[in-house]
C-alpha positions in Angstrom: 26.6 -42.4 37.9 25.0 -43.5 34.8 25.8 -45.9 31.9 26.0 -44.7 28.3 24.4 -47.4 25.9 25.5 -47.4 22.5 24.5 -44.6 20.4 22.9 -44.9 17.1 24.1 -41.8 15.4 21.8 -42.0 12.4 19.0 -41.2 14.8 20.9 -38.5 16.4 21.6 -36.9 13.4 17.9 -37.1 12.2 17.0 -35.5 15.4 19.3 -32.8 15.2 18.3 -31.9 11.6 14.4 -32.0 12.6 15.1 -29.7 15.3 17.3 -27.4 13.1 14.9 -27.2 10.4 11.9 -26.5 13.1 14.1 -23.7 14.5 14.8 -22.3 11.0 11.1 -22.5 10.1 10.0 -20.5 13.2 12.8 -18.1 12.3 11.6 -17.8 8.7 8.0 -17.5 9.7 9.1 -14.9 12.1 11.0 -12.9 9.6 8.2 -13.4 6.9 5.7 -11.9 9.5 8.0 -8.8 9.9 8.2 -8.2 6.3 4.6 -9.1 5.5 3.5 -6.7 8.3 4.3 -3.6 5.6 2.6 -5.2 2.9 -0.9 -6.8 2.0 -0.3 -10.3 1.3 -2.2 -12.1 -1.2 -2.1 -16.1 -1.8 -3.7 -16.9 -4.8 -6.2 -15.5 -7.1 -8.9 -17.4 -8.8 -11.3 -16.5 -11.6 -14.3 -18.5 -13.2 -16.6 -17.7 -16.1 -20.0 -18.8 -16.1 -21.8 -17.0 -19.2 -24.9 -18.6 -19.8 -24.2 -18.5 -23.7 -21.7 -21.0 -23.3 -23.3 -23.3 -20.9 -25.8 -23.9 -23.3 -23.9 -24.7 -26.4 -20.8 -27.1 -27.1 -18.3 -26.6 -30.1 -16.5 -29.1 -32.0 -12.8 -28.7 -33.3 -14.3 -27.4 -36.5 -15.6 -24.4 -34.6 -14.8 -21.5 -32.5 -16.5 -19.3 -29.9 -16.8 -15.4 -30.2 -15.1 -13.3 -29.0 -12.1 -14.9 -29.6 -10.4 -12.6 -26.9 -13.2 -12.0 -24.1 -13.3 -9.0 -22.1 -11.5 -5.5 -22.6 -9.5 -6.3 -25.8 -10.3 -3.5 -28.0 -9.1 -2.1 -31.5 -7.4 -5.3 -32.5 -4.9 -5.3 -35.5 -3.5 -8.5 -37.0 -0.8 -9.8 -39.4 0.8 -13.0 -40.3 4.1 -14.2 -40.7 4.5 -17.4 -42.8 2.2 -19.9 -40.7 1.7 -17.9 -37.4 -0.7 -14.7 -36.8 0.1 -12.1 -34.2 -2.6 -9.7 -32.8 -2.1 -6.5 -30.9 -4.9 -4.6 -28.8 -5.1 -0.9 -27.4 -4.6 -0.7 -23.9 -5.2 3.0 -23.0 -3.2 4.0 -19.5 -2.8 0.4 -18.2 0.8 -0.8 -18.0 2.4 -2.8 -19.2 0.4 -1.9 -22.3 -0.4 -3.0 -26.0 -0.6 -6.9 -25.1 0.6 -8.8 -28.1 -0.8 -12.5 -29.1 0.4 -15.6 -31.1 -1.7 -18.1 -32.8 -1.1 -20.8 -35.7 -5.0 -21.3 -36.2 -6.7 -18.0 -35.4 -8.7 -19.4 -32.8 -6.2 -20.2 -29.8 -4.5 -17.1 -28.9 -1.5 -17.2 -26.4 -0.2 -13.6 -25.0 3.4 -13.7 -25.6 4.5 -10.0 -24.5 3.3 -6.7 -23.7 4.9 -4.1 -26.1 4.9 -1.3 -23.9 6.8 -2.6 -20.8 9.3 0.0 -19.7 9.0 3.5 -18.1 11.0 4.9 -20.8 8.5 3.6 -23.6 5.8 5.4 -21.8 4.9 7.4 -18.7 1.3 8.0 -18.2 1.8 10.1 -15.6 -1.5 11.4 -13.9 -3.5 11.0 -17.2 -7.2 10.1 -17.2 -7.5 6.3 -17.5 -9.1 6.2 -21.0 -5.9 8.4 -22.4 -2.6 6.6 -23.1 -2.2 4.1 -26.1 -5.1 4.5 -28.7 -5.6 2.0 -31.7 -2.4 0.4 -32.8 -1.7 -1.2 -36.1 0.7 -4.1 -36.4 2.6 -5.0 -39.5 5.8 -7.3 -40.7 8.2 -6.1 -43.2 11.6 -7.4 -44.1 12.1 -9.3 -40.9 10.9 -6.3 -38.5 7.8 -6.0 -36.8 6.2 -2.7 -36.7 3.5 -1.1 -34.3 2.4 2.1 -35.0 0.3 3.7 -32.4 -0.9 7.2 -30.7 0.1 7.9 -27.2 -2.4 10.6 -26.3 -1.2 11.3 -23.0 2.5 11.6 -24.4 4.5 11.8 -27.5 1.4 11.5 -30.0 1.8 9.1 -32.9 5.0 6.8 -32.7 6.5 3.7 -34.2 8.2 0.9 -32.1 10.0 -2.1 -33.8 11.2 -5.7 -32.9 13.0 -8.4 -34.7 11.0 -10.7 -32.2 7.6 -10.2 -31.1 8.4 -11.7 -28.0 10.6 -8.2 -27.6 12.4 -6.3 -26.9 10.6 -3.8 -28.5 12.3 -0.2 -29.4 11.7 2.8 -27.6 9.1 5.0 -29.4 10.2 6.7 -32.6 8.0 9.8 -32.7 6.2 11.0 -35.7 6.0 14.8 -35.1 3.4 17.2 -36.4 0.7 14.7 -36.9 -2.6 15.8 -35.8 -4.8 13.0 -35.4 -5.0 9.3 -33.9 -5.2 5.7 -35.1 -2.3 5.5 -37.6 -1.8 2.8 -40.0 1.5 1.9 -41.8 1.6 0.4 -45.1 4.3 -1.1 -47.2 3.7 -1.0 -50.9 5.3 -3.1 -53.6 7.6 -0.5 -54.8 9.6 0.0 -51.5 7.4 3.1 -50.5 6.1 3.4 -46.9 2.7 5.1 -46.2 1.2 6.2 -43.2 -2.8 7.0 -43.0 -4.5 8.5 -39.9 -7.4 10.0 -38.6 -7.6 14.0 -38.3 -9.8 17.1 -38.1 -11.8 18.2 -40.9 -10.1 19.9 -43.8 -9.1 23.7 -42.4 -10.4 22.5 -39.3 -14.0 23.5 -40.2 -16.6 21.2 -39.2 -19.8 20.8 -41.3 -21.5 18.8 -38.8 -20.8 17.3 -35.4 -18.4 14.1 -35.6 -17.1 15.2 -39.1 -13.4 14.1 -39.1 -11.3 12.9 -42.1 -8.7 10.4 -43.3 -5.0 11.8 -44.1 -2.0 10.0 -45.8 1.6 10.7 -46.1 4.7 8.9 -47.4 7.2 8.0 -44.7 10.9 7.6 -44.9 11.5 4.7 -42.8 15.3 4.8 -43.1 15.7 8.4 -41.8 12.4 8.1 -39.7 10.7 11.2 -41.1 7.8 12.3 -43.3 8.6 12.4 -46.6 5.6 14.2 -48.1 3.0 16.7 -47.2 -0.2 15.0 -45.9 -3.0 14.6 -48.4 -6.4 14.6 -47.7 -7.8 11.2 -49.0 -11.4 10.8 -47.4 -13.4 13.6 -46.0 -16.3 12.8 -43.5 -16.9 9.3 -44.7 -19.0 7.4 -46.7 -21.5 10.0 -47.9 -21.4 13.5 -46.9 -25.2 14.3 -47.7 -25.8 11.9 -44.8 -23.5 13.6 -42.5 -21.2 10.5 -41.5 -19.6 10.9 -38.4 -16.3 9.7 -36.5 -14.4 8.2 -39.6 -11.4 6.6 -38.0 -9.4 3.4 -37.7 -8.1 3.4 -41.2 -6.0 0.2 -42.9 -4.7 0.0 -45.9 -4.5 -3.5 -47.8 -3.6 -4.0 -51.5 -5.6 -6.6 -53.5 -6.2 -7.5 -57.2 -4.8 -3.9 -58.1 -6.8 -2.0 -55.9 -5.6 -0.4 -52.8 -8.8 -0.6 -50.1 -9.2 1.4 -47.2 -11.3 -0.1 -44.4 -12.5 2.6 -41.8 -14.5 2.4 -38.7 -17.4 4.8 -38.8 -20.5 5.9 -36.7 -18.3 6.3 -33.2 -17.2 3.4 -31.2 -20.5 2.7 -29.4 -23.8 1.5 -30.5 -23.6 3.0 -34.1 -20.4 1.7 -34.7 -19.6 0.4 -38.0 -17.2 -0.9 -40.6 -16.7 0.6 -44.2 -14.6 0.3 -47.2 -13.4 2.3 -49.7 -11.4 1.7 -52.9 -9.0 3.2 -55.5 -6.2 2.3 -58.2 -3.9 4.8 -56.8 -2.5 4.8 -53.4 -3.7 8.5 -52.7 -7.0 8.0 -54.4 -9.5 9.2 -55.2 -11.2 6.7 -53.2 -14.8 5.3 -54.2 -17.0 4.4 -51.3 -18.5 0.8 -51.5 -22.4 1.2 -52.6 -23.3 -1.4 -50.2 -21.2 -0.1 -47.1 -21.3 -0.5 -44.1 -19.8 -4.0 -44.6 -20.4 -4.6 -41.1 -22.9 -3.2 -38.4 -25.3 -4.5 -36.1 -27.2 -1.1 -35.3 -30.3 -2.0 -37.5 -30.6 -5.5 -35.4 -33.1 -6.3 -32.5 -31.5 -5.3 -29.4 -33.7 -8.0 -27.9 -32.1 -10.9 -29.8 -30.5 -13.8 -27.8 -26.7 -13.4 -27.3 -26.7 -9.9 -28.6 -23.3 -8.5 -29.8 -23.5 -4.6 -30.5 -20.8 -1.8 -31.4 -19.0 -3.8 -33.9 -16.2 -2.2 -36.0 -12.7 -0.9 -36.2 -11.6 -4.1 -38.0 -8.3 -5.4 -39.6 -7.9 -8.1 -42.2 -5.6 -10.9 -42.6 -5.1 -13.3 -45.6 -4.5 -16.8 -44.9 -2.0 -18.9 -46.9 -5.0 -20.6 -48.9 -6.0 -17.1 -50.0 -9.0 -16.8 -47.5 -9.4 -13.6 -45.6 -10.3 -13.0 -42.2 -11.4 -10.0 -40.1 -10.9 -9.3 -36.4 -12.9 -6.5 -34.9 -14.3 -5.0 -31.7 -17.8 -5.8 -30.2 -19.5 -5.6 -27.1 -21.7 -8.2 -25.3 -24.5 -6.1 -23.6 -26.7 -7.5 -20.9 -29.5 -5.2 -21.9 -30.2 -1.4 -22.8 -26.6 -1.1 -24.2 -25.3 -1.9 -20.9 -21.8 -3.8 -20.9 -19.2 -4.0 -17.8 -16.8 -6.1 -20.2 -15.7 -3.2 -22.2 -15.0 -3.9 -26.0 -13.7 -7.5 -26.9 -12.1 -9.1 -30.0 -14.3 -10.8 -32.3 -13.3 -12.7 -35.7 -15.6 -13.6 -38.8 -14.6 -14.4 -42.2 -14.4 -11.7 -45.3 -16.2 -12.6 -48.4 -14.8 -10.7 -51.4 -17.8 -10.0 -54.2 -16.9 -8.0 -57.4 -13.7 -6.9 -55.8 -15.5 -5.7 -52.5 -15.1 -7.2 -49.1 -18.0 -7.9 -46.8 -18.2 -9.2 -43.3 -21.3 -11.5 -42.8 -23.0 -9.7 -45.4 -22.6 -6.6 -43.8 -25.9 -7.0 -41.7 -26.1 -10.3 -40.1 -26.0 -10.8 -36.4 -22.3 -11.9 -35.3 -22.6 -15.7 -33.9 -21.3 -16.7 -30.8 -20.3 -19.9 -32.4 -18.8 -20.3 -35.8 -16.8 -22.5 -38.3 -13.2 -22.3 -37.8 -10.6 -21.1 -40.4 -9.2 -23.4 -42.6 -6.3 -23.8 -40.7 -4.6 -27.2 -39.0 -5.7 -26.9 -35.4 -3.2 -25.8 -32.7 -1.9 -28.8 -30.4 -0.3 -26.3 -28.0 -1.9 -26.2 -24.6 -2.6 -22.2 -24.0 -4.7 -20.5 -21.5 -8.1 -20.0 -22.9 -9.3 -16.6 -24.0 -13.0 -17.5 -25.0 -15.8 -19.4 -23.8 -16.2 -20.4 -20.1 -12.8 -21.1 -18.3 -11.3 -21.5 -14.9 -8.0 -19.3 -14.4 -5.8 -19.6 -11.2 -2.3 -17.8 -10.3 -0.8 -19.1 -7.0 2.0 -16.4 -7.4 4.8 -19.0 -7.4 6.8 -17.6 -10.3 9.2 -15.0 -9.9 7.4 -12.5 -12.2 4.1 -11.4 -12.5 2.2 -13.2 -15.4 1.1 -11.1 -18.7 -2.5 -10.7 -17.7 -1.7 -8.7 -14.8 -1.7 -4.9 -15.2 -1.0 -1.8 -13.2 -2.9 1.2 -13.5 -0.6 4.1 -15.2 3.2 3.8 -15.2 4.8 2.9 -11.9 7.6 5.1 -10.9 8.9 2.6 -8.0 8.5 -1.2 -7.4 5.9 -1.3 -4.6 5.1 -5.0 -4.9 7.2 -8.4 -4.7 6.6 -12.1 -5.1 7.9 -13.9 -2.3 7.2 -17.7 -0.9 4.0 -18.1 -2.9 2.7 -14.6 -2.1 2.3 -11.7 -3.7 2.9 -8.8 -1.7 1.6 -5.2 -2.5 2.8 -2.2 -0.4 0.0 -0.1 0.9 0.8 3.7 0.1 -0.6 7.2 0.2 -2.0 6.9 -3.6 -5.6 6.1 -3.1 -7.9 4.6 -5.7 -9.8 7.8 -5.7 -7.0 9.7 -7.4 -5.4 9.6 -11.0 -2.1 8.4 -9.8 -0.4 5.0 -9.9 -2.0 3.5 -6.8 -1.1 0.1 -5.6 -3.3 -2.0 -7.6 -2.7 -5.1 -9.7 -5.7 -6.4 -11.7 -6.7 -8.5 -14.5 -9.8 -8.2 -16.8 -13.2 -9.2 -16.1 -14.0 -11.5 -19.4 -17.4 -12.7 -18.6 -20.9 -11.3 -17.9 -21.2 -14.0 -15.4 -18.2 -15.0 -13.3 -16.5 -15.7 -9.9 -13.3 -13.9 -8.5 -11.8 -14.5 -5.3 -8.6 -14.1 -3.5 -7.2 -14.7 0.1 -5.3 -11.8 1.9 -3.2 -11.2 5.1 -3.4 -7.7 6.1 -3.2 -5.9 9.5 -4.8 -2.3 9.2 -2.8 0.0 11.5 -5.4 2.8 11.4 -8.6 3.5 10.2 -7.1 5.2 6.8 -5.8 2.0 5.7 -7.5 -0.7 3.6 -6.8 -3.7 1.4 -9.2 -5.8 -0.7 -10.7 -6.9 -4.1 -12.2 -4.4 -6.5 -14.3 -4.3 -9.3 -13.0 -1.3 -11.0 -14.2 0.7 -14.1 -12.3 3.9 -13.2 -11.5 5.9 -10.2 -15.0 7.3 -9.7 -16.6 4.1 -10.7 -15.9 0.9 -8.5 -17.1 -1.8 -5.9 -14.6 -2.6 -3.2 -14.7 -5.7 -0.7 -11.9 -4.8 1.7 -10.5 -5.1 5.2 -10.1 -2.0 7.4 -10.3 -0.6 11.3 -13.6 1.0 12.2 -13.8 3.7 14.6 -13.7 1.3 17.7 -10.5 0.0 16.4 -12.1 -3.4 15.5 -11.2 -5.0 12.4 -14.1 -5.3 9.7 -15.0 -6.2 6.4 -16.6 -3.8 4.3 -18.1 -3.2 0.9 -17.5 0.3 -0.7 -19.6 1.7 -3.6 -18.4 4.4 -5.4 -20.3 6.0 -8.2 -19.3 9.6 -9.6 -18.0 11.6 -6.8 -20.0 9.7 -3.9 -18.7 6.8 -2.0 -20.9 4.8 0.4 -20.3 1.6 2.6 -23.2 -0.3 1.7 -22.6 -3.2 4.2 -19.8 -4.0 6.9 -19.3 -6.8 9.3 -16.8 -6.9 12.4 -14.2 -9.5 12.4 -12.8 -11.7 15.1 -9.9 -9.8 16.7 -7.6 -12.7 15.6 -8.4 -12.9 12.1 -5.3 -12.1 10.4 -6.6 -13.9 6.9 -9.5 -12.7 4.9 -11.0 -14.4 1.7 -13.2 -12.4 -0.4 -15.0 -13.3 -3.3 -16.9 -11.1 -6.2 -19.7 -12.8 -7.9 -20.9 -11.1 -11.1 -24.3 -11.8 -12.3 -24.5 -9.6 -15.7 -25.5 -6.5 -14.0 -25.7 -7.2 -10.5 -22.9 -8.3 -8.1 -22.9 -10.4 -4.9 -20.0 -10.0 -2.3 -18.8 -12.6 0.0 -16.0 -13.4 3.0 -14.8 -16.0 5.3 -11.8 -15.8 7.8 -10.6 -19.5 7.1 -9.9 -21.8 4.3 -12.5 -24.4 5.2 -15.0 -21.9 6.3 -18.2 -21.3 4.6 -18.8 -18.2 2.1 -20.6 -15.6 4.2 -22.9 -13.2 2.0 -21.9 -9.5 2.7 -24.0 -7.8 0.0 -26.2 -9.2 -2.5 -27.4 -7.9 -6.0 -25.5 -4.6 -5.9 -26.3 -2.7 -9.2 -23.5 -2.8 -11.3 -24.5 -0.5 -13.8 -21.9 2.1 -12.3 -19.2 -0.3 -14.1 -20.8 -0.3 -17.7 -19.3 2.0 -20.0 -22.7 3.9 -20.8 -22.6 5.0 -16.9 -18.8 5.5 -16.3 -17.7 6.8 -19.7 -14.4 6.1 -21.2 -13.0 3.6 -23.4 -12.1 0.9 -20.8 -13.7 -2.5 -19.4 -14.0 -3.7 -15.6 -10.8 -5.0 -14.2 -11.0 -7.3 -11.0 -8.0 -6.3 -8.8 -6.0 -6.6 -5.4 -5.7 -3.3 -3.9 -4.3 -1.6 -0.8 -3.6 1.9 0.7 -2.8 3.7 3.7 -4.8 6.4 2.8 -8.0 5.2 1.3 -10.5 7.3 3.5 
């Protein structure tokens, strides 16, 4: 026999709860492992900008850094609504697309939405990555936001609208029969609406390579149809005797009794520039400014410090006090017209002289630091988009952040956010193909940077992989990943793909029980280093050093996009 002492039921209750919690935790962990076995699980993603230009300078509250949107944010368009400013960029075949930003001071920008965020708005199918959404124009009129754009992989020219810039934005309203790109929408004082766009030369007869033209027509907004015959307003560009090329990106502005048309000219590369024309009549004739271009970097020493090149494709905005500013695209090469970050958004003041606008007198170098606009400085905390900054995503939210993109429009949901992890399903679609493969990425925003992530992935055969990729397009990328080798052992490896050739640059077998893998890419302008480790507190191990990243440059890889840093997985990568 034994004697039962007095029982402390509080202690018993605590013990029971602890045992139950432990059991639930084990069950939960077991169920999670079952779920995760079908996915590559990413715990977090870290990004750190380390550009030398920002290491050596500091700005006061009276200054701002250029670019204002670092990384691949091309073809900016801007408008003001009372005391707020809104800006939209091209996105090509990245989805969701057409990112829209909001600011009160033109310096601190917060992404508030992606305008194209539903498959019914745009399905990019198997289009080339540099297809999709070309240069948009953003305007506001009578309580409605308008974006007019060209989907070169789909419906062509279209308009989407919203009462709130956060959305929802409408499905595309197609503008049929327009042969051209880069449309602009202009609301005149008399209530008439005009659309202007780039197009082929008159009668499709090119007088020289790169000969293009600008056309304009009236648009019936209420009935959503073209209301007049398109009229040629600019043929070729500023001076046909000099054989100007690639006149495009038109925007119409009305000021002091003139209609101004600002356009990009010279092509969106090293010869890029911004030019201006004016007329007293909406249809012209338009006079070319005698001191065109109003902005270019073409003539400057390419060996100058903190070079900014390829500037052009501008849009103007007027401040409440009457000041004017321009946003435009530019690039930051690391030498020899090489840049991996793509075309970025810069900003400079507009100066009016004799009723003509100029940007930095048309020929001065774009500074990395400049006096900010005469606006109250925003006190809102926003994720920085310029200068050197640190960015972290621990995947604790129920939705992906606005900075993350897929390649092309997903036809199914192949990822999930669960228990602080981003789960990406390996699928047969491979990064080598022009498909919507399992890829979730964000832009490389600095010449020098670090990007790292922790992944849990158990490859089932030698065809599967998961890892971190520095990606320019399907034929140009650098991938550090995890796979099974021919001996059935797990290994970390670096794959370099350029043109149609893929090679394993380096590889290292991992311990058999290594479930987790930490990978890191360190960019140093042209060259990239790749690291890994298998434990949180472990020391980073160098897998490959000074891999030539010239393959990630626009000059080498072609197209119109910039480098992405992405989490990727596939069942048939090899």
